[in-house]
VEXLO-551620 format. One record per residue (C-alpha): x, y, z; residue number from 1. Coordinates in steps of 0.1 Angstrom, whole numbers, always signed. Each point is the difference from the previous one (the first is absolute). Example, Ala and Ser with C-alpha at 12.3 -4.5 7.8 and 13.67 -1.06 7.14 Angstrom:
<sites>
@xx +123 yy -45 zz +78 n 1 .
@xx +14 yy +34 zz -7 n 2 .
</sites>
This chain:
<sites>
@xx +320 yy +701 zz +1248 n 1 .
@xx -33 yy +1 zz -19 n 2 .
@xx -33 yy -8 zz +17 n 3 .
@xx -5 yy -32 zz -21 n 4 .
@xx +35 yy -13 zz +9 n 5 .
@xx -7 yy -1 zz +37 n 6 .
@xx -29 yy -26 zz -2 n 7 .
@xx +21 yy -22 zz -23 n 8 .
@xx +31 yy +1 zz +21 n 9 .
@xx -18 yy -5 zz +33 n 10 .
@xx -21 yy -29 zz -14 n 11 .
@xx +28 yy -18 zz -17 n 12 .
@xx +22 yy +3 zz +31 n 13 .
@xx -28 yy -15 zz +21 n 14 .
@xx -4 yy -28 zz -25 n 15 .
@xx +37 yy -9 zz +1 n 16 .
@xx +6 yy +7 zz +37 n 17 .
@xx -21 yy -30 zz +11 n 18 .
@xx +23 yy -31 zz +1 n 19 .
@xx -27 yy -25 zz -11 n 20 .
@xx -12 yy +21 zz -29 n 21 .
@xx +36 yy +7 zz -11 n 22 .
@xx +8 yy -37 zz +2 n 23 .
@xx -29 yy -10 zz -22 n 24 .
@xx +8 yy +27 zz -26 n 25 .
@xx +37 yy -8 zz -2 n 26 .
@xx -5 yy -37 zz -2 n 27 .
@xx -27 yy +4 zz -27 n 28 .
@xx +18 yy +25 zz -22 n 29 .
@xx +37 yy -8 zz +3 n 30 .
@xx +15 yy -26 zz -24 n 31 .
@xx -6 yy -35 zz +12 n 32 .
@xx +37 yy -8 zz +1 n 33 .
@xx +2 yy +27 zz +27 n 34 .
@xx -32 yy -5 zz +19 n 35 .
@xx +5 yy -38 zz +3 n 36 .
@xx +33 yy +6 zz +19 n 37 .
@xx -15 yy +24 zz +26 n 38 .
@xx -4 yy -13 zz +35 n 39 .
@xx -34 yy -2 zz +16 n 40 .
@xx +8 yy +29 zz +23 n 41 .
@xx -19 yy +32 zz -7 n 42 .
@xx +20 yy +28 zz -16 n 43 .
@xx +14 yy +26 zz +24 n 44 .
@xx -7 yy +36 zz -10 n 45 .
@xx +32 yy +21 zz +1 n 46 .
@xx -10 yy +35 zz +12 n 47 .
@xx +7 yy +29 zz -24 n 48 .
@xx -2 yy +10 zz -36 n 49 .
@xx +27 yy +3 zz -26 n 50 .
@xx -20 yy +20 zz -26 n 51 .
@xx +13 yy +35 zz -9 n 52 .
@xx -21 yy +27 zz +18 n 53 .
@xx -11 yy +16 zz -33 n 54 .
@xx -13 yy -33 zz -12 n 55 .
@xx -20 yy -10 zz +31 n 56 .
@xx -30 yy +15 zz -16 n 57 .
@xx +1 yy -28 zz -26 n 58 .
@xx +18 yy -29 zz +16 n 59 .
@xx -5 yy -20 zz +31 n 60 .
@xx +26 yy -26 zz +12 n 61 .
@xx +2 yy -27 zz +26 n 62 .
@xx +31 yy -22 zz +8 n 63 .
@xx -5 yy -34 zz +16 n 64 .
@xx +26 yy -22 zz +17 n 65 .
@xx -6 yy -37 zz -7 n 66 .
@xx +18 yy -34 zz +5 n 67 .
@xx +4 yy -26 zz -26 n 68 .
@xx -6 yy -37 zz +7 n 69 .
@xx +38 yy -3 zz +2 n 70 .
@xx +1 yy +26 zz +28 n 71 .
@xx +15 yy +28 zz -21 n 72 .
@xx -11 yy +36 zz +7 n 73 .
@xx -14 yy +18 zz -30 n 74 .
@xx -21 yy +31 zz -8 n 75 .
@xx -30 yy +5 zz -22 n 76 .
@xx -5 yy +36 zz -12 n 77 .
@xx -34 yy +10 zz -12 n 78 .
@xx -3 yy +33 zz -18 n 79 .
@xx -36 yy +11 zz -8 n 80 .
@xx -5 yy +24 zz -29 n 81 .
@xx -32 yy +20 zz +3 n 82 .
@xx +4 yy +23 zz -29 n 83 .
@xx -26 yy -2 zz -28 n 84 .
@xx +27 yy -11 zz -25 n 85 .
@xx +30 yy -23 zz +2 n 86 .
@xx +34 yy +14 zz +10 n 87 .
@xx +27 yy -8 zz -26 n 88 .
@xx +27 yy +6 zz +26 n 89 .
@xx -13 yy -23 zz +27 n 90 .
@xx +30 yy -24 zz -4 n 91 .
@xx +23 yy +29 zz +8 n 92 .
@xx -20 yy +9 zz +30 n 93 .
@xx +0 yy -36 zz +12 n 94 .
@xx +38 yy -1 zz -3 n 95 .
@xx +5 yy +31 zz +21 n 96 .
@xx -25 yy -11 zz +27 n 97 .
@xx +14 yy -35 zz +3 n 98 .
@xx +35 yy +14 zz +4 n 99 .
@xx -13 yy +23 zz +27 n 100 .
@xx -16 yy -30 zz +17 n 101 .
@xx +33 yy -19 zz -2 n 102 .
@xx +19 yy +30 zz +14 n 103 .
@xx -24 yy +0 zz +30 n 104 .
@xx +6 yy -37 zz +5 n 105 .
@xx +37 yy +5 zz -2 n 106 .
@xx -1 yy +26 zz +27 n 107 .
@xx -18 yy -25 zz +22 n 108 .
@xx +24 yy -29 zz -10 n 109 .
@xx +35 yy +16 zz -3 n 110 .
@xx +18 yy -34 zz +1 n 111 .
@xx -19 yy -15 zz -29 n 112 .
@xx +15 yy -26 zz -23 n 113 .
@xx -27 yy -3 zz -26 n 114 .
@xx -29 yy +23 zz -9 n 115 .
@xx -36 yy -12 zz +4 n 116 .
@xx -21 yy -4 zz -32 n 117 .
@xx -26 yy +27 zz -8 n 118 .
@xx -28 yy -10 zz -23 n 119 .
@xx -20 yy +29 zz -15 n 120 .
@xx -37 yy +0 zz -7 n 121 .
@xx -19 yy +29 zz -17 n 122 .
@xx -37 yy +3 zz +6 n 123 .
@xx -18 yy +23 zz -25 n 124 .
@xx -36 yy +10 zz +1 n 125 .
@xx +0 yy +29 zz -25 n 126 .
@xx -26 yy +2 zz -28 n 127 .
@xx +24 yy -2 zz -29 n 128 .
@xx +14 yy -33 zz -12 n 129 .
@xx +35 yy -9 zz +12 n 130 .
@xx +24 yy -5 zz -29 n 131 .
@xx +33 yy +8 zz +17 n 132 .
@xx +27 yy -28 zz -1 n 133 .
@xx +5 yy -16 zz +33 n 134 .
@xx +38 yy -1 zz +0 n 135 .
@xx +26 yy +27 zz +9 n 136 .
@xx +22 yy -4 zz -31 n 137 .
@xx -28 yy +12 zz -22 n 138 .
@xx +9 yy +35 zz +12 n 139 .
@xx +36 yy -3 zz -9 n 140 .
@xx +14 yy +12 zz -33 n 141 .
@xx +29 yy -23 zz -8 n 142 .
@xx +13 yy -24 zz -27 n 143 .
@xx -17 yy -34 zz +1 n 144 .
@xx +33 yy -17 zz +6 n 145 .
@xx +5 yy +18 zz +32 n 146 .
@xx -32 yy -13 zz +16 n 147 .
@xx +16 yy -30 zz +18 n 148 .
@xx +23 yy +25 zz +19 n 149 .
@xx -27 yy +25 zz +10 n 150 .
@xx -22 yy +2 zz +31 n 151 .
@xx -34 yy -14 zz -6 n 152 .
@xx -30 yy -13 zz +20 n 153 .
@xx -36 yy -9 zz -6 n 154 .
@xx -30 yy +11 zz +20 n 155 .
@xx -34 yy -17 zz +3 n 156 .
@xx -30 yy +20 zz -10 n 157 .
@xx -35 yy -3 zz +15 n 158 .
@xx -22 yy +22 zz -23 n 159 .
@xx -34 yy +0 zz +16 n 160 .
@xx -16 yy +11 zz -32 n 161 .
@xx +10 yy -32 zz -18 n 162 .
@xx -14 yy -23 zz +26 n 163 .
@xx -36 yy -11 zz +0 n 164 .
@xx -18 yy +13 zz +31 n 165 .
@xx -7 yy -34 zz +15 n 166 .
@xx +36 yy -11 zz -5 n 167 .
@xx +16 yy +30 zz +17 n 168 .
@xx +7 yy -23 zz +30 n 169 .
@xx -10 yy -34 zz +13 n 170 .
@xx -3 yy +16 zz +35 n 171 .
@xx -34 yy +16 zz +4 n 172 .
@xx +12 yy +29 zz +23 n 173 .
@xx +28 yy +9 zz -23 n 174 .
@xx -22 yy -2 zz -31 n 175 .
@xx -22 yy +27 zz +14 n 176 .
@xx +29 yy +24 zz +6 n 177 .
@xx +14 yy -6 zz -35 n 178 .
@xx -34 yy +4 zz -17 n 179 .
@xx -4 yy +34 zz +17 n 180 .
@xx +35 yy +10 zz -11 n 181 .
@xx -5 yy -12 zz -35 n 182 .
@xx -31 yy +21 zz -7 n 183 .
@xx +11 yy +31 zz +19 n 184 .
@xx +17 yy +11 zz -33 n 185 .
@xx -27 yy -13 zz -24 n 186 .
@xx -29 yy +25 zz +4 n 187 .
@xx -20 yy -13 zz -29 n 188 .
@xx -2 yy -35 zz +14 n 189 .
@xx -8 yy +8 zz +36 n 190 .
@xx -38 yy -3 zz -2 n 191 .
@xx +3 yy -33 zz -20 n 192 .
@xx +18 yy -18 zz +28 n 193 .
@xx -22 yy +12 zz +29 n 194 .
@xx -17 yy -33 zz +5 n 195 .
@xx +33 yy -19 zz +0 n 196 .
@xx +15 yy +25 zz +24 n 197 .
@xx -30 yy -6 zz +24 n 198 .
@xx +6 yy -38 zz -4 n 199 .
@xx +37 yy +1 zz +9 n 200 .
@xx -6 yy +26 zz +28 n 201 .
@xx -23 yy -25 zz +18 n 202 .
@xx +31 yy -21 zz +6 n 203 .
@xx +22 yy +25 zz +17 n 204 .
@xx +2 yy +9 zz +38 n 205 .
@xx -17 yy +31 zz +13 n 206 .
@xx +32 yy +20 zz +2 n 207 .
@xx +10 yy -8 zz -35 n 208 .
@xx -34 yy +9 zz -12 n 209 .
@xx +3 yy +34 zz +15 n 210 .
@xx +34 yy +7 zz -15 n 211 .
@xx -10 yy -13 zz -35 n 212 .
@xx -32 yy +21 zz +0 n 213 .
@xx +18 yy +31 zz +10 n 214 .
@xx +24 yy -6 zz -30 n 215 .
@xx -30 yy -5 zz -23 n 216 .
@xx -15 yy +33 zz +12 n 217 .
@xx +33 yy +18 zz -6 n 218 .
@xx +8 yy -14 zz -34 n 219 .
@xx -31 yy -13 zz -18 n 220 .
@xx -11 yy +31 zz -18 n 221 .
@xx -31 yy -16 zz -16 n 222 .
@xx -15 yy -10 zz +34 n 223 .
@xx -23 yy +24 zz +17 n 224 .
@xx -16 yy -1 zz +35 n 225 .
@xx -27 yy -23 zz -12 n 226 .
@xx +25 yy -26 zz -13 n 227 .
@xx +20 yy +1 zz +32 n 228 .
@xx -30 yy -4 zz +22 n 229 .
@xx -12 yy -29 zz -22 n 230 .
@xx +33 yy -18 zz +4 n 231 .
@xx +1 yy +5 zz +37 n 232 .
@xx -36 yy -10 zz +4 n 233 .
@xx +5 yy -32 zz -20 n 234 .
@xx +31 yy -10 zz +20 n 235 .
@xx -4 yy +14 zz +35 n 236 .
@xx -33 yy +19 zz +3 n 237 .
@xx +5 yy +6 zz +37 n 238 .
@xx +31 yy +21 zz -8 n 239 .
@xx -16 yy +23 zz -26 n 240 .
@xx -6 yy +32 zz +20 n 241 .
@xx +32 yy -3 zz +20 n 242 .
@xx +21 yy -5 zz -30 n 243 .
@xx -16 yy +27 zz -21 n 244 .
@xx +6 yy +25 zz +28 n 245 .
@xx +36 yy -11 zz +4 n 246 .
@xx +6 yy +3 zz -38 n 247 .
@xx -6 yy +38 zz +2 n 248 .
@xx +38 yy +8 zz -2 n 249 .
@xx +4 yy -23 zz -30 n 250 .
@xx -30 yy +17 zz -17 n 251 .
@xx +14 yy +35 zz +5 n 252 .
@xx +33 yy -10 zz -15 n 253 .
@xx -17 yy -17 zz -30 n 254 .
@xx -4 yy +23 zz -30 n 255 .
@xx -30 yy -19 zz -13 n 256 .
@xx -29 yy +25 zz -1 n 257 .
@xx -25 yy -28 zz +7 n 258 .
@xx +10 yy +2 zz +36 n 259 .
@xx -9 yy +36 zz +6 n 260 .
@xx -34 yy -7 zz +15 n 261 .
@xx +13 yy -25 zz +24 n 262 .
@xx +27 yy +23 zz +12 n 263 .
@xx -27 yy +25 zz +9 n 264 .
@xx -20 yy -26 zz +19 n 265 .
@xx +28 yy -15 zz +21 n 266 .
@xx +16 yy +26 zz +24 n 267 .
@xx +33 yy +6 zz -18 n 268 .
@xx +24 yy +7 zz +29 n 269 .
@xx -17 yy -25 zz +23 n 270 .
@xx +1 yy -28 zz -26 n 271 .
@xx +36 yy +7 zz -10 n 272 .
@xx +13 yy -2 zz +36 n 273 .
@xx -22 yy -30 zz +9 n 274 .
@xx +14 yy -20 zz -29 n 275 .
@xx +35 yy +11 zz +8 n 276 .
@xx -2 yy -12 zz +36 n 277 .
@xx -17 yy -33 zz -10 n 278 .
@xx +24 yy -8 zz -29 n 279 .
@xx +31 yy +9 zz +19 n 280 .
@xx -10 yy -21 zz +30 n 281 .
@xx -7 yy -30 zz -22 n 282 .
@xx +33 yy +3 zz -18 n 283 .
@xx +20 yy +4 zz +32 n 284 .
@xx -17 yy -30 zz +16 n 285 .
@xx +8 yy -21 zz -31 n 286 .
@xx +36 yy +12 zz -1 n 287 .
@xx +9 yy +0 zz +37 n 288 .
@xx -27 yy -19 zz +18 n 289 .
@xx -17 yy +12 zz +32 n 290 .
@xx +1 yy +38 zz +3 n 291 .
@xx +13 yy +15 zz +33 n 292 .
@xx -21 yy +27 zz +17 n 293 .
@xx +24 yy +28 zz -8 n 294 .
@xx -3 yy -7 zz -38 n 295 .
@xx -38 yy -1 zz +2 n 296 .
@xx +0 yy +33 zz +19 n 297 .
@xx +23 yy +16 zz -25 n 298 .
@xx -23 yy -11 zz -29 n 299 .
@xx -31 yy +13 zz +18 n 300 .
@xx +15 yy +35 zz +4 n 301 .
@xx +17 yy +2 zz -34 n 302 .
@xx -9 yy +25 zz -28 n 303 .
@xx -10 yy -15 zz -34 n 304 .
@xx +34 yy +10 zz -15 n 305 .
@xx +19 yy -20 zz +26 n 306 .
@xx -23 yy -31 zz -5 n 307 .
@xx +8 yy +1 zz -37 n 308 .
@xx +37 yy +4 zz +5 n 309 .
@xx +1 yy -29 zz +25 n 310 .
@xx -20 yy -23 zz -23 n 311 .
@xx +27 yy +4 zz -27 n 312 .
@xx +28 yy -8 zz +24 n 313 .
@xx -14 yy -33 zz +12 n 314 .
@xx +14 yy -21 zz -29 n 315 .
@xx +37 yy +10 zz +6 n 316 .
@xx +1 yy +6 zz +37 n 317 .
@xx +15 yy -27 zz +22 n 318 .
@xx -18 yy +10 zz +32 n 319 .
@xx -29 yy +21 zz +12 n 320 .
@xx +24 yy +26 zz +12 n 321 .
@xx +12 yy +5 zz -36 n 322 .
@xx -35 yy +5 zz -12 n 323 .
@xx -7 yy +28 zz +25 n 324 .
@xx +31 yy +21 zz -5 n 325 .
@xx -17 yy +33 zz +1 n 326 .
@xx -18 yy +16 zz +29 n 327 .
@xx -37 yy +4 zz +2 n 328 .
</sites>
């Protein structure tokens, strides 16, 4: 997987793995005839991914179990496309992934009478304009008269590039995440939105601020050390030196030559490991709650490579034990 794909995949999984953020996004971006029939319960994240391994560099997915106001079980499937251009075969990918999700559900419910509904949503934050039809049948070569007899479905599209910045979400915390994702693929506009980025970041919790800023460091190629320090200083000045030190790993992975001087200034290996420990601990606490002593000890003794591997497992692991499969 390419270096640039890791930040997108990690960031978007974090965005969609929080039930409240996911609930806001789904309710705001699904068709009203669907969202108005969802119960008030928060969506339940179904652990796992259905994306083909060779496409995980470009696609991130999350499956949510929900209830309707009538008590029916249903699923909402979000597929995030973080290529720079629209994928003309996304409907075919959606079909395969939704079938895989239903097959998993069938294994868990062998005595089923009727299948649950799965509603697909595609989130796209690439730089090119999306002009791909949003129905499956557009991919099928068949006589027009056959269409009533052929499989078809529509998917909703949330194209961040076509939404005004202040309308990305009504929820301030979610708006900050979506704004960061939108401009990660728009190098030429990154400096123009710095003031608005500062504005929305003042509304997010401390943990969210840390995650979003790390993503900005990793993906905003037109931001240099001065820009990053300015943003942190305007939002949380007390965190400036600590955060800049912890961003050393992100800086090293970033191919932007503007960061070369900072990499020399921050102790590379120390900064990489400090950020790895801090970020992994935060993510585990958010995913599983209070950390047991054995897990904290394991993290404290781990090599950097293990910290990175574990951080990628968090989103699909069902327990702490599944995160720490290897031996330190």
